[in-house]
C-alpha positions in Angstrom: 109.8 87.8 74.1 107.2 87.2 71.4 105.2 90.1 69.7 101.5 89.2 69.2 99.9 89.3 66.2 96.6 90.6 65.4 94.8 89.4 62.4 96.7 91.9 59.9 94.7 94.1 61.5 90.7 95.1 61.4 90.7 96.8 58.3 92.8 94.6 56.1 91.1 91.2 58.1 87.9 93.7 56.5 89.5 93.4 52.6 87.5 95.4 49.7 85.2 93.0 49.8 84.3 93.0 53.4 85.9 89.5 54.1 89.2 88.2 55.9 90.5 87.5 52.6 93.7 87.7 50.8 95.2 90.7 49.6 95.3 90.5 46.1 98.7 90.5 44.4 97.1 92.4 41.7 95.9 95.6 43.8 97.0 99.2 42.4 99.6 101.0 44.7 98.2 104.4 45.7 100.6 107.3 45.8 101.3 110.1 48.4 103.3 113.2 47.5 104.7 114.6 51.2 106.8 118.0 51.6 109.1 118.1 54.3 110.1 121.5 55.4 111.5 122.8 58.7 109.2 125.3 59.6 111.5 127.1 62.6 112.3 129.3 59.5 110.3 131.9 58.2 109.3 131.0 55.2 109.9 127.2 56.5 112.8 125.6 54.1 112.5 121.9 52.7 114.4 119.3 54.3 116.5 116.9 51.8 117.9 114.0 52.1 116.1 112.8 55.4 113.8 109.6 54.9 110.2 109.5 55.4 108.3 106.5 56.3 104.6 105.4 56.2 103.0 103.4 59.2 100.6 101.8 60.7 99.4 100.2 63.7 99.0 96.1 63.5 98.6 94.2 66.6 100.6 97.3 68.0 103.2 97.0 66.2 104.5 99.7 63.8 104.7 98.2 59.9 106.3 100.5 58.2 104.1 100.0 54.4 106.7 102.7 52.3 109.3 104.8 52.9 112.0 107.0 50.5 114.7 109.7 50.9 113.4 113.7 49.9 115.0 115.6 47.2 116.5 119.0 47.5 112.9 120.3 47.6 111.9 118.3 50.4 109.6 116.1 48.5 109.3 112.6 48.4 106.6 110.7 47.0 105.7 107.5 48.7 104.1 104.4 46.5 100.7 103.1 49.4 100.1 99.4 49.7 96.1 98.2 49.8 96.9 97.6 52.8 97.9 100.7 54.3 95.3 102.5 52.2 92.5 100.8 54.3 94.2 101.1 57.7 92.6 103.9 59.7 95.9 104.6 62.2 98.3 105.9 59.3 101.6 107.6 60.7 104.6 109.8 59.1 107.8 109.1 60.4 111.0 110.8 59.6 114.4 109.4 60.2 117.9 111.2 60.2 116.6 114.9 60.4 118.9 115.4 63.7 117.3 117.0 66.6 114.1 118.2 64.0 110.8 116.3 64.8 107.3 116.2 63.4 105.7 118.9 64.7 102.3 119.2 62.0 100.3 116.9 61.4 100.4 116.3 65.3 102.5 113.4 66.2 102.6 112.5 61.7 99.3 111.2 62.7 96.8 111.2 59.1 92.9 111.1 59.6 93.1 109.3 56.1 95.3 109.1 52.8 95.9 112.4 51.2 97.2 113.0 47.9 99.5 115.6 49.1 100.2 116.5 52.7 103.2 118.7 54.5 105.3 117.8 57.1 106.5 120.3 59.8 109.5 119.9 61.4 110.5 121.8 64.3 113.5 121.3 66.5 113.7 119.1 69.4 112.5 121.3 72.6 110.7 123.6 70.5 108.2 125.0 73.0 105.5 124.4 70.7 105.4 120.4 70.4 104.4 121.2 73.9 102.1 123.8 74.1 99.9 123.2 70.7 96.7 121.1 72.7 96.9 118.2 69.6 100.4 117.8 69.8 99.5 116.5 73.9 96.2 114.9 72.4 97.5 113.0 69.6 100.5 111.9 71.8 97.9 110.4 74.7 95.7 108.7 71.8 99.1 107.1 70.4 100.2 106.0 73.9 96.7 104.7 75.1 96.5 102.9 72.3 100.1 101.1 72.3 100.1 99.2 75.7 100.2 95.9 73.8 103.3 97.2 71.7 104.7 98.7 75.5 104.5 95.1 76.6 105.5 93.6 73.7 109.5 95.4 74.4 109.7 94.3 78.1 110.8 90.8 79.4 108.2 88.2 81.1 109.9 89.5 84.3 108.9 93.3 83.4 105.9 92.3 82.2 104.3 90.8 85.5 105.4 93.8 87.4 102.7 97.0 87.6 102.5 98.8 84.5 103.3 102.3 84.3 102.0 105.3 82.2 105.4 107.4 82.8 107.3 105.4 81.4 106.0 106.8 78.2 105.9 110.2 79.2 109.6 109.7 80.1 110.0 108.2 76.5 108.6 111.2 74.6 110.4 113.6 77.0 113.2 112.2 75.9 112.9 111.7 72.2 111.4 115.5 71.9 113.9 117.3 74.0 112.2 117.5 77.4 112.5 117.5 81.0 109.6 114.4 82.0 108.7 117.4 84.8 107.5 119.7 81.8 105.9 117.2 79.8 104.2 115.9 83.1 102.9 119.5 83.7 102.2 120.1 80.1 100.0 116.8 80.2 98.1 118.3 83.4 97.1 121.4 82.3 95.7 119.9 79.4 93.9 117.6 81.1 93.0 120.5 84.0 91.7 122.4 80.7 89.8 119.4 79.3 88.3 118.7 82.6 86.8 122.7 83.1 85.5 123.2 79.9 83.5 119.2 79.5 80.9 121.1 77.4 83.0 121.7 74.9 85.2 118.2 74.9 84.5 115.2 73.0 84.7 112.7 75.0 87.7 110.8 74.1 89.2 114.1 75.3 87.2 113.3 78.0 88.4 109.8 78.9 92.6 111.5 77.5 92.4 113.7 79.9 91.3 111.0 82.6 94.4 108.7 81.8 97.0 111.9 81.5 95.8 111.8 85.2 96.1 108.5 86.0 92.7 108.1 87.0 91.6 104.6 85.5 88.8 104.6 87.6 87.4 107.5 85.5 88.5 105.7 82.2 86.8 102.7 83.1 83.4 104.2 83.9 83.7 106.5 81.3 84.4 104.1 78.2 82.1 101.8 80.4 79.5 104.7 79.7 80.5 104.8 76.1 80.1 100.7 75.5 77.2 101.2 77.3 75.7 104.1 74.9 77.0 102.1 72.2 75.1 98.9 72.8 72.1 100.9 74.1 72.3 102.5 70.0 73.0 99.2 68.6 70.1 97.6 70.3 67.1 101.0 68.7 68.7 101.1 65.7 66.7 99.8 63.1 67.8 101.2 60.0 69.2 98.4 57.6 72.4 100.2 56.4 75.0 97.8 58.2 77.8 100.1 57.7 76.7 102.2 60.6 76.2 98.5 62.6 80.0 97.9 61.6 81.4 101.0 62.8 79.4 101.5 66.1 80.9 97.9 67.4 84.3 98.6 66.3 84.0 101.3 68.2 82.5 99.7 71.1 85.4 96.6 70.5 88.1 99.5 70.6 86.6 101.0 73.8 86.6 97.4 75.4 90.0 97.4 74.7 90.7 100.0 76.4 89.1 99.5 79.4 90.6 96.3 79.4 94.2 97.8 79.3 93.3 99.7 82.4 92.0 96.8 83.9 95.4 95.6 83.5 96.7 99.3 84.7 95.0 98.5 88.0 96.4 94.4 87.9 92.9 93.5 87.3 93.7 90.7 85.3 90.4 89.1 85.1 88.2 91.8 85.1 90.5 93.2 81.8 89.2 89.3 80.3 85.1 90.2 81.5 85.7 93.3 79.8 86.2 91.6 76.4 84.2 88.7 76.4 81.6 91.5 76.9 81.7 92.9 73.6 82.8 89.7 72.0 79.6 88.6 73.1 78.0 91.7 71.3 79.8 90.7 68.4 78.7 87.3 68.3 75.0 88.7 68.3 76.1 90.6 65.8 76.8 88.0 63.3 74.3 85.8 64.5 71.9 88.6 63.4 73.2 89.0 59.8 75.4 85.4 59.3 75.6 86.6 55.7 77.7 89.7 57.1 81.4 88.7 56.3 82.5 91.8 57.7 80.6 91.5 61.0 82.0 88.0 61.2 85.2 89.0 60.7 84.7 91.9 63.8 82.9 88.7 65.4 86.5 86.5 65.2 88.6 90.3 66.4 86.3 89.9 69.0 87.3 86.4 69.7 90.9 87.0 69.4 91.1 89.6 71.9 89.2 88.3 73.6 91.7 84.9 74.2 94.9 87.0 74.5 93.3 88.9 77.4 92.7 85.8 78.7 96.0 84.4 78.0 97.6 87.7 79.8 96.0 86.9 82.5 96.8 83.5 82.9 100.9 84.9 82.4 100.5 87.0 85.5 97.6 85.6 87.5 98.3 83.3 90.6 99.7 79.6 89.7 96.7 77.9 90.8 94.4 79.9 88.1 97.0 79.9 85.1 96.9 76.3 83.9 93.1 76.0 83.2 93.1 79.8 81.8 96.4 79.2 79.4 94.6 75.4 78.7 91.5 77.0 77.7 93.4 79.8 75.5 95.0 77.5 73.8 91.4 76.1 72.9 90.2 78.8 71.9 93.2 79.7 69.5 92.3 76.3 67.7 88.4 77.1 67.2 89.5 80.2 66.1 91.9 77.6 63.4 89.0 75.7 62.6 87.1 79.0 62.5 89.6 80.1 59.5 89.8 76.8 57.7 89.3 77.9 54.3 92.1 78.9 51.8 90.8 82.7 51.4 91.0 82.8 55.4 94.9 81.3 55.3 95.9 84.8 56.4 93.7 84.8 59.8 94.5 80.8 59.8 98.5 81.7 59.6 98.0 84.5 62.5 95.8 82.0 64.6 98.9 79.7 64.6 101.0 82.0 65.5 99.1 82.4 68.4 98.2 79.0 69.1 102.3 79.1 69.1 103.1 81.6 72.3 100.1 80.2 74.3 101.8 76.5 73.8 105.3 78.6 74.7 103.5 79.6 77.7 101.9 76.9 78.8 105.1 74.9 79.1 107.0 77.9 80.9 104.5 76.3 84.1 105.5 72.5 83.4 108.4 70.5 83.3 110.0 67.7 81.9 108.0 65.4 79.1 105.0 67.9 79.3 107.0 70.9 78.9 109.4 69.2 76.3 105.6 68.2 74.4 104.2 71.8 74.6 108.0 73.0 73.1 107.0 70.7 70.2 103.9 71.7 69.5 104.3 75.7 69.7 107.6 74.5 67.0 105.1 72.9 64.4 102.7 75.8 65.0 105.2 78.3 63.9 106.4 76.1 60.9 102.5 75.9 59.4 102.4 79.3 60.3 105.4 80.0 58.1 103.8 77.8 55.4 101.8 81.1 54.9 103.3 83.9 56.0 106.0 84.1 53.2 108.9 86.2 52.8 107.9 87.0 49.6 104.3 88.1 50.5 104.5 89.1 54.8 108.3 89.5 55.1 107.4 91.7 58.3 105.4 89.1 59.6 107.6 86.4 58.5 110.1 88.0 60.0 108.1 88.4 63.9 107.1 84.6 63.4 111.0 83.4 62.8 111.9 85.3 65.7 109.1 83.4 68.2 110.7 80.5 66.5 114.0 80.9 67.3 112.8 81.5 70.9 110.4 77.7 70.7 113.4 75.8 69.6 115.7 77.5 72.0 113.3 76.6 75.4 112.8 73.2 73.5 116.8 72.7 73.8 116.3 73.5 77.2 114.7 70.7 77.6 116.3 68.2 75.5 120.5 67.3 76.0 123.0 65.5 73.4 122.7 65.5 69.9 119.0 66.9 70.2 119.7 70.0 71.7 122.4 70.8 69.7 120.4 70.4 66.9 117.7 72.5 68.1 119.9 75.2 69.1 121.2 75.5 65.8 117.9 75.5 64.0 117.3 78.3 66.4 120.1 80.3 65.5 119.3 79.5 61.7 115.8 81.0 62.6 117.4 84.4 63.9 119.8 85.1 60.6 116.5 84.5 59.0 115.4 87.2 60.5 118.4 89.5 60.6 117.7 89.2 56.4 114.7 91.3 57.1 115.1 93.7 60.5 118.8 94.8 59.0 120.4 97.7 60.5 119.5 100.2 58.0 115.6 99.8 58.2 114.8 98.3 61.3 117.7 99.2 63.5 115.9 98.6 67.4 114.6 94.8 65.9 118.1 94.4 64.1 119.6 94.5 67.5 116.8 92.7 69.7 117.2 90.1 67.1 121.1 90.2 67.3 120.5 89.8 70.9 118.5 86.9 70.3 121.2 85.2 68.3 123.6 85.6 70.7 121.7 84.0 73.5 121.0 81.0 70.8 125.0 81.1 69.8 125.7 80.4 74.0 123.5 77.7 74.1 125.4 76.2 71.6 128.6 76.8 72.8 127.6 76.2 76.0 126.8 72.4 74.9 129.5 72.0 72.6 133.1 71.4 73.4 137.5 72.4 72.2 137.4 74.7 68.7 133.6 74.3 67.9 132.4 75.9 71.2 135.6 78.9 71.0 134.0 79.5 68.1 130.4 79.8 68.7 131.0 81.8 72.1 133.0 84.1 69.9 130.3 84.5 67.1 128.1 84.9 70.7 129.8 87.7 71.9 130.0 89.5 68.1 126.3 89.4 68.3 126.1 91.0 71.5 129.0 93.8 70.7 126.7 94.4 67.7 122.9 95.0 68.9 125.2 97.8 71.3 125.5 99.2 68.0 122.2 100.0 68.6 121.1 99.5 72.3 122.7 102.3 73.2 123.2 103.7 77.1 121.9 106.9 76.2 118.8 105.8 73.9 117.6 102.1 75.4 119.4 102.4 78.9 117.8 99.3 79.8 117.6 96.7 76.4 121.7 98.3 76.9 121.9 96.6 80.2 120.1 93.9 79.5 122.8 92.7 76.4 125.7 94.3 78.5 124.8 91.4 81.3 124.1 88.8 78.5 127.8 89.6 77.0 129.3 89.2 80.0 127.8 85.6 80.3 129.2 85.1 77.2 133.1 85.9 78.1 132.8 84.4 81.0 132.3 81.4 79.5 135.1 82.0 77.1 137.0 82.8 79.7 136.8 79.1 81.2 137.4 77.9 77.9 140.5 79.3 78.1 144.0 80.1 79.5 146.4 82.3 80.4 147.0 85.6 79.4 143.6 85.5 77.4 141.3 83.8 80.0 142.2 87.0 83.0 141.9 89.2 79.6 137.9 87.6 79.0 137.2 87.6 82.3 138.1 91.2 82.7 135.8 92.3 79.9 133.2 90.2 81.6 133.6 91.9 84.8 133.4 95.6 82.5 130.2 93.9 81.1 128.7 93.3 83.9 129.6 96.5 85.6 128.4 98.3 82.9 125.1 96.9 83.5 124.9 97.6 86.7 125.1 101.5 86.0 121.4 100.9 84.9 120.3 98.0 86.5 120.4 99.9 90.1 118.9 98.5 93.6 116.9 101.9 94.2 115.2 101.0 90.5 115.2 97.6 89.2 116.2 95.4 92.0 115.4 92.0 90.7 117.5 92.8 87.6 120.4 94.0 90.1 120.6 91.0 92.2 120.7 88.7 89.3 123.8 90.8 87.8 125.3 90.7 91.0 125.1 87.3 90.9 126.8 87.2 87.9 129.4 89.6 88.4 130.0 87.2 91.7 130.6 84.4 89.7 133.2 86.3 87.1 135.0 87.6 89.8 135.5 84.4 91.3 137.6 83.2 88.1 138.9 86.4 88.6 140.7 85.2 91.4 139.6 88.3 93.3 137.1 87.0 95.8 136.5 89.9 98.2 135.0 91.2 95.4 132.6 88.0 94.6 131.8 87.7 97.7 130.3 90.9 98.2 128.9 90.7 95.2 127.0 87.1 96.5 125.9 89.3 99.4 124.1 92.0 97.5 122.0 89.2 95.3 121.0 88.0 99.3 120.0 90.8 99.6 117.1 90.6 96.8 117.0 86.5 97.0 117.6 85.4 100.5 117.1 81.6 99.4 118.4 81.7 96.5 120.1 78.2 97.2 122.7 78.2 94.5 124.1 82.4 95.9 123.9 80.3 99.8 126.1 77.9 98.3 128.6 80.3 96.3 129.1 82.8 99.1 129.9 80.1 101.9 132.1 78.0 99.0 134.5 81.2 98.6 134.6 82.3 102.5 135.5 79.1 103.7 137.4 77.8 100.8 139.5 81.5 99.4 138.9 84.0 102.7 138.8 81.7 105.6 135.8 83.7 106.9 134.7 80.3 109.0 131.9 82.9 111.2 130.1 84.1 107.7 130.6 80.6 105.7 129.2 79.2 108.8 125.9 81.6 109.0 125.1 81.3 105.1 125.0 77.2 105.5 123.5 77.1 108.3 120.8 79.2 106.1 121.3 76.4 103.1 120.8 73.9 105.4 117.1 75.1 107.0 115.6 75.5 103.0 117.6 72.6 101.6 118.2 69.6 104.1 119.6 67.4 101.6 122.9 65.4 101.9 125.2 67.6 100.8 124.3 70.3 102.7 124.1 68.5 105.7 127.7 67.3 105.0 128.8 70.4 104.1 127.4 71.5 107.6 129.5 69.2 109.2 132.4 70.6 107.7 131.5 74.2 109.1 130.8 72.6 112.6 134.3 71.6 112.1 136.1 74.7 111.7 133.8 76.5 113.8 135.3 74.0 116.8 131.4 72.7 117.0 132.8 69.3 117.6 129.9 67.2 119.3 127.2 69.1 116.7 130.0 67.9 113.8 129.7 64.4 115.0 125.8 64.8 115.8 125.8 65.8 112.4 127.7 63.6 110.2 126.4 60.3 112.0 123.2 61.6 111.0 123.7 61.5 107.6 123.3 57.7 106.1 125.2 56.1 103.6 122.2 55.5 101.3 121.4 59.5 101.2 124.6 59.6 98.6 124.5 59.7 95.1 127.4 58.5 93.2 130.6 58.2 93.7 129.3 57.2 96.8 132.3 55.6 98.6 133.9 59.3 98.3 131.2 61.1 100.5 131.2 58.3 102.6 135.3 59.3 103.2 134.6 62.5 103.5 131.6 62.2 105.6 133.8 59.5 108.1 136.9 61.9 108.0 135.2 65.0 109.0 133.6 62.9 112.0 137.0 61.2 112.8 138.6 64.9 112.9 135.8 66.5 115.3 135.9 63.3 117.4 139.5 63.8 118.2 138.6 67.3 118.8 136.4 66.8 120.8 138.1 64.3 122.8 136.4 61.0 121.5 139.9 59.2 121.3 137.8 56.1 121.4 135.3 56.1 119.1 137.9 58.7 117.2 140.4 54.9 116.8 137.4 53.1 115.4 136.4 55.7 112.8 139.4 55.1 112.0 140.0 51.8 111.1 136.7 52.0 109.0 138.6 54.4 107.4 141.7 52.6 106.6 139.7 49.6 105.2 137.5 52.3 102.8 140.1 54.2 101.7 141.5 52.1 98.7 138.6 52.7 96.9 138.5 56.2 97.3 137.6 58.7 93.8 138.1 61.8 92.9 135.2 64.2 94.1 134.3 68.1 93.6 135.1 68.8 97.4 137.6 71.3 98.0 139.3 71.2 101.5 141.3 74.4 101.7 139.6 75.9 104.0 139.6 72.8 106.2 143.5 72.7 106.1 144.0 76.5 107.0 142.3 75.8 110.0 143.7 72.3 110.9 147.2 74.2 110.0 146.4 76.3 113.5 144.2 74.8 115.6 145.3 73.8 119.0 143.1 70.4 119.0 145.1 69.4 116.0 149.0 70.4 117.2 149.2 66.5 117.5 150.0 64.8 114.1 149.2 68.3 112.0 151.0 67.3 109.2 148.9 63.9 109.0 145.8 65.6 109.5 146.7 68.1 107.0 147.9 64.9 104.3 144.3 63.1 105.4 141.9 65.9 103.6 144.5 67.0 100.7 144.1 63.3 99.8 141.0 63.6 100.0 140.4 66.3 97.7 142.9 65.0 95.5 141.2 61.7 95.4 144.3 59.9 96.4 143.4 56.8 97.8 146.9 55.4 99.0 147.7 58.9 100.4 144.9 58.7 102.2 146.1 55.5 103.9 149.2 56.6 104.7 147.9 59.9 106.4 145.4 57.4 108.9 148.2 55.3 109.8 149.9 58.0 110.9 147.6 59.4 112.8 146.7 55.8 114.0 150.2 56.2 115.8 149.0 59.7 117.0 146.3 58.1 119.0 148.0 55.3 120.2 149.8 58.2 122.2 
């Protein structure tokens, strides 16, 4: 999924001059000495040879501004960029400390940028990590502010599901060595304590206490009251000191964002948009009041961006009747912001809006088809490429990598709507974009982002391979498998179970594709590996926890098992998937096909085809129903079904479909005792038999039925030969079988 990027954050956009200015290349870096100690010992021991990173939050994504490894004294000197120095959300992160976690300052959060700071670590599972209120409060505040970061890590299908704060607690508990129950109890006890002593608690603590107890209505009420208080303060403020107004307005916008997030937790997406529209209107009023103040203008533009983003989110998950208009309005919002950010000094804002415009265009494309979808995706690609003219690898490597990643996704989508050489070229460009991302997102520095991009690369290579042939296809699919296996080096079942399952599922598909392009022992080996990958994915994608993902993987597993010739297991997987997707026509067709042609379970094949034809009364479905009627000995129904399918209803090769229909009708007329009608149908078939071509129908199930059905005892070998010739496309053999049956019918 693509990441939405804020315009480099509030404070970065404000810059030293109070405008959305270009960060000066010559701006001096600041230095900060970090001392890391293990507080488990008394006195504390220095911790050496661990990586210390200073990060800040930009568009709900952690940006690493500086990192280095501690020396023997546990010290490291970090060079802090001007952007980070101005950020209000600095955080120290530690990697390579085995089972040690940051204890103080709580969650590694820094209120400012000190010249020197001591980071105390404690072993994973240490009681102090849960017992101190500051730890819980800081953890709650970080999760309440990072809803968009959590969304960005999910698939589109997962985003449409109800958000769940418990997932955050599960992650924190797993990381810090506690059970979910321990963390949940500690959080609730902290919240109860805040509520018992409200007179001693700050407003933020009261809001977080309600948030911790999932009382989102209370959060909405409290944040609403706080917003009103902030607005009233703005109205009553008479002092000329604009810095106070800027801060208050930022607080209002931040609270409105929290309120909007809570509405989204309640699936009230329109209310979320309205909450930010109100804050946007207030920001616009402040900007109009002080039009020369660049900082207030920046906040106003930020408020407009947040509103556009939230409206886009509403369009993504809202009813289809509203989706088109909401997304179209978001696109227009971003285009208006592009016009506002047209000056050279605001080129970073302009690039951000190009990136956001592209994602909105992609959302629109997902809800369209044909030429319109292709046109929208082309516009999205154009917008991403425009953003990359400003977001260069040299100046903004991580933003460059994010946009390259989004560009890769748009190119893949564009390729899906294209064909031939154009599709191949688009997939090749997507591969190129993902490989560019991996130049910045390295396994050593950004392992999870690296793994995500490896997974995306695998998908693009697989798309390329599916549309190629010969050795080129084999090579591309092998590269896709390699990319998926690389991703699994980081996406482990223990640390990232759902990501691990997704990549295992993707790996299974690539291996199946490889197997279909192989033969003999190599094909057997690849299909076995594909089955193994799908079954691994099902260890996490359970029916109870992730029913839709479980069903999709069961469907894919069914095809892999079929290719492995394990037909009983294949239909079991198809049947499992049908529990969640009972109206999936492809599933109904596939299951019926295996039951009919491989397992000779005519009763179940008939039931599934009957469900299929109710959903899709197409000529193919009706002809399949006639074939099923034959083996169900419903001969008269078979004749009626076949007679209702006109020649003009079939697609090419029309004559072959007509011959299959009439041969089926002939067998059913004979089975129903309609001998005169059967002789007429036989004469018609004889005249058309020379035009028979090989089609896609298999008649193993029909021939198996004919081999023992009492109605076809006379001339049994000829009946079987008739349907075998239909499958092979042998017109001469068909004519021969019909002439033999002509003699049978004269008796």
